Steps between C-alpha positions, in 0.01 A plus 500: 500500500753742648475507882674773708712362786572700812877497536525812709360420846671444831575188703189316620537135598186340637532183711307331220754550222259426212297800615797737487874438501607843377859604558666829409869491589755773430242679286321812618133494388400858420187683400555760228306820567510632144182385324664521157769246597510171313412300810354613835720250689859391446772290663834677541835361611561557870833685537825310521785564745839661451775486761528813716726386783654170608406373844653242732263273690125447500292813452352634824330809360571856388380848585557849361517787748613859445654409165702208640429135420540248782529129424536197725685204348552197718569651842652829381348843457629692199452845359482490121630771269345613171740272312386194702813483718432359848669632816473296820353681803468225761330173591129420495485154651235243417343391176189579304360837396570825683246776562636852451387853573662835549471800731716809444846370416441168676411176324342221705546135401296230677585133465461198723359689797780760506480863387815675378553867418750640251556871577730568209810403695421218742278192499354445847230289665179662621455429871176502695293341224349151533606249229354701209390359166460843342540875525320790335551876492209732583513870592873498571478203736580136443249234605603143579283197569575316822386195695147392593325753276701801621667771293721794591606835358842658499582852611430766240773510237695218667432145380740345752360641825193333656335644809383211717165677539440512125339156476137420420299194403287441193170465676205421274572126483703252704721413205874520457644817347712397201596821325480878526460702181428867435269631229339840446619626840344207683670204663364161395540231766468176307415197711419137442125575504448874462656822374472807722546862392672735747581871467757729654294701749809656660361421844606232746760223493525401230335798327275278287130417525288240324268625227148424621323274252825456310551129562501273193412134550788363293794305638851523355641176358847617392676794665722563196203516262403850621582781256349828386487759227361852548139377477482152653650237730527140379529188716435126512223417748459191713219392266763482221344793316706801401344827609537858384429738786422870476319759709173343387581152636642179358423328168603146408677502162546126459222271383409176674707284268816701563446510876442124497832456320672704772334292772639184340857627536687316773597838649365840397614687812838579341346701215687820405325790329578848371334779304645700214385739232605456139368672187238678715369160611495377862622144556508265797733200479494207741731201522446178696854365559400158636238448229745630235242727334479873420205712389445861390183707523470811283250715688166480321626217277547123515751292696786338311799289595867591482758227489870443453646213300303255291289306751249757629664543841514826698665816376852571623360827635513505880492873577435832329610862523482800270835678498716693254206512259487119479263227615742275689445133575697289750588144399411256779780262395808722505402853603561649155302813421336525159311777326165430336565576133235524227770448238643187660342165414710279728572503872865603503557263207276220627211388278148621575220264398178688429181294499130555443252213547153597380161417636343189343374510141194275463184451298291716730688807375371439146147399603579132470532375860625144533618488139849415379689785334754472218773769500640553153697817576614714791620858456682728738503876445810648659786738437740336254838582349655539847797266451846589628796573276675176599495211746199351672202709403626587154227277355249494790218250526180465697414150622148358481372201693161401631329284757185300430475359854431817698857622534643185654732420206604694190602373158843550342571862412497617139675820399386802305739771386464850643724653233861604477590863557286711267317200349153619590234232469123535511446209734649176634307189390478126568294246301333157535470495879260208543171454680395538863210537740669769712843654439734729690753676278848584626723767350862511619801714410858463625692708246635825651291734285216744552163324509168675448199275435180666388245231418448144378239300311443148370320354201278222636237273352229328702529122500285229651 
């Protein structure tokens, strides 16, 4: 009998691998809205990377403000031109990610407990602020977090001037204030146990008051995980769940299995996240540098992994900015800036390995629980005839392997041809694939060609 196989879901790895060991890596699982389409769900290649500008030193973050791109590489602040050329503007000491924001012509960069301001001519240190982790712009003032739960606001229109009276304390809980962040004209004070909402009342020092009833009982795990689009704020909580916050409250968007995976990381507090919009779809991407893993959430869709190289490690992406009509990615290794490119199928020439591990196929799916199944044929419906004119990818292949022990080990890969340029095939097939009690099927592609997978099925017979 011909059994449909779900190849188009997201990543879902349960602690008990035989239950579910699904992986979707460097594929974007999409739902097709058109009811007349061949398949309601597909897997599409996640965009590759093309070089935009060469950096020098580890990426420290980037920020677009008033049409100018700012980029920290190593310990240097650069402005970046539309052709990718970097111009040095001064030193940003320390290591790790920077937090940026802008007010008027000023750009604030916070790193290692020091806030700097670039005013278009000079890079100077903000005085009168207590060892900040972050800064955020709200109503023409800059807010900074301080020590022992305090925060302060700058003078109106002047990010570098702090009135000593303009300090207040996050007051709903005796937790440490970790980050300030503005959203929808409110200041979010994100602590280790709670998140408070404050608004600019225009009265007092500082001219901010707490929103009554606006406290959210979620602690912030990683200060660099906070990001927003026009509708929502995303963050990693202390319970290792990722939340999407809006005016209506906070919703966890990770399941228990995914949150458990995060909690098993030796360090999740260094997570870095950002939001972006592509093809009218909102995305949130988060990377765990110590754990060497990266994940993407398409709003309303399913989580999937993004990875560089061949081993399933983290993506090279360390920062994001939209500038010059491009989605720009900072490389954590060398500070290079790349553009996300739908027509590129490598990362600046480096191979991308795309993988989908299915949920388990077993007798229960064909009303024969506990029975052995014999797989005589496996078929993959995908776009074919996508080969390149020459070189690797001129005769592209898709690699099939499977695991009969719950995803712990996989058999040797066998190849199926995807078709040279213009050689359009109906399907890709494999035959005589043996017997099993439960099987996870892995599809992998490393050739630098477009990949669009629509559906899959297997011919199976019920054994003993």
